[in-house]
C-alpha atoms as one frame of an Amber mdcrd trajectory, in Angstrom:
protein
 200.357 131.956  99.706 198.361 128.554 100.902 194.636 129.136 102.007 192.838
 126.356 103.896 189.290 126.051 104.414 186.059 123.513 104.671 183.100 123.947
 102.899 180.413 121.834 101.296 180.267 120.055  97.975 177.286 121.238  95.790
 176.050 120.367  92.566 175.353 123.203  89.862 171.683 123.009  89.018 171.914
 123.973  85.379 174.023 120.906  84.650 173.053 117.949  87.114 175.157 115.429
  85.328 178.561 115.883  86.316 179.411 119.649  87.466 180.321 119.705  91.346
 181.714 122.545  93.195 183.219 124.089  96.531 182.622 127.446  97.181 185.534
 129.471  98.613 184.507 131.579 101.788 184.176 134.833 101.347 187.378 135.792
 103.352 189.463 133.366 101.251 187.711 134.646  98.268 188.835 138.330  99.087
 192.180 137.254  99.129 192.107 135.640  95.873 190.465 138.734  94.428 193.143
 140.931  95.438 196.232 138.916  93.734 197.877 140.704  91.058 197.396 138.271
  88.511 197.311 138.778  84.675 193.296 138.556  83.219 192.618 135.068  82.500
 189.486 133.742  80.965 186.239 134.259  82.955 188.366 136.045  85.479 189.992
 132.535  86.596 192.703 131.698  88.683 195.257 128.775  88.140 195.445 126.709
  91.547 197.174 123.571  92.815 194.534 122.009  95.199 194.705 119.211  97.887
 191.969 117.293  99.309 192.980 114.653 101.351 195.539 112.705  99.834 194.716
 113.872  96.611 196.482 116.857  94.736 195.584 118.182  91.124 195.939 121.313
  89.214 192.715 123.469  87.936 191.354 126.769  88.350 188.745 128.772  90.473
 186.253 131.218  88.947 184.289 134.004  90.356 180.871 133.495  90.764 178.212
 136.330  91.555 175.495 133.739  92.263 178.003 132.142  95.076 179.541 135.713
  96.127 182.805 134.553  95.628 185.190 131.743  94.049 184.072 128.272  93.096
 186.346 125.262  92.989 185.341 122.475  90.351 185.613 118.844  91.936 186.377
 116.403  89.599 184.789 112.974  89.910 188.106 111.452  90.187 188.808 113.319
  93.438 185.398 113.093  94.557 185.508 109.036  94.068 188.870 108.895  95.506
 188.273 110.799  98.731 184.607 109.258  99.297 182.962 112.629  98.866 179.174
 112.805  98.440 176.402 115.655  97.981 176.773 118.178 100.735 179.616 116.313
 102.108 182.188 118.999 104.241 185.503 119.227 102.046 188.622 120.271 103.902
 190.556 122.005 100.801 194.033 123.522 100.951 194.559 125.875  97.985 197.618
 127.277  96.457 197.384 129.932  93.470 200.179 129.201  90.866 202.402 131.635
  89.032 202.608 134.391  91.944
């Protein structure tokens, strides 16, 4: 399964030093929530992500505040892809281990 979407880059206000995310849109979050995956820490789902020319492995996490899953955006990816605050990020996300 491969999900592709665009969403804005935002900074977590609790930790403004380095924590940046993209919220997975509602329809795609619902698809992720329906996956038959074994329980993981904090309800996370392992994924492979591609943004621009950069691909990496990480996890998405459910967020009540964001009403869906959130994708952490590493500094190395933000720098490599020239992404600043509020940038619209085109994401291809693929759950691992299905």
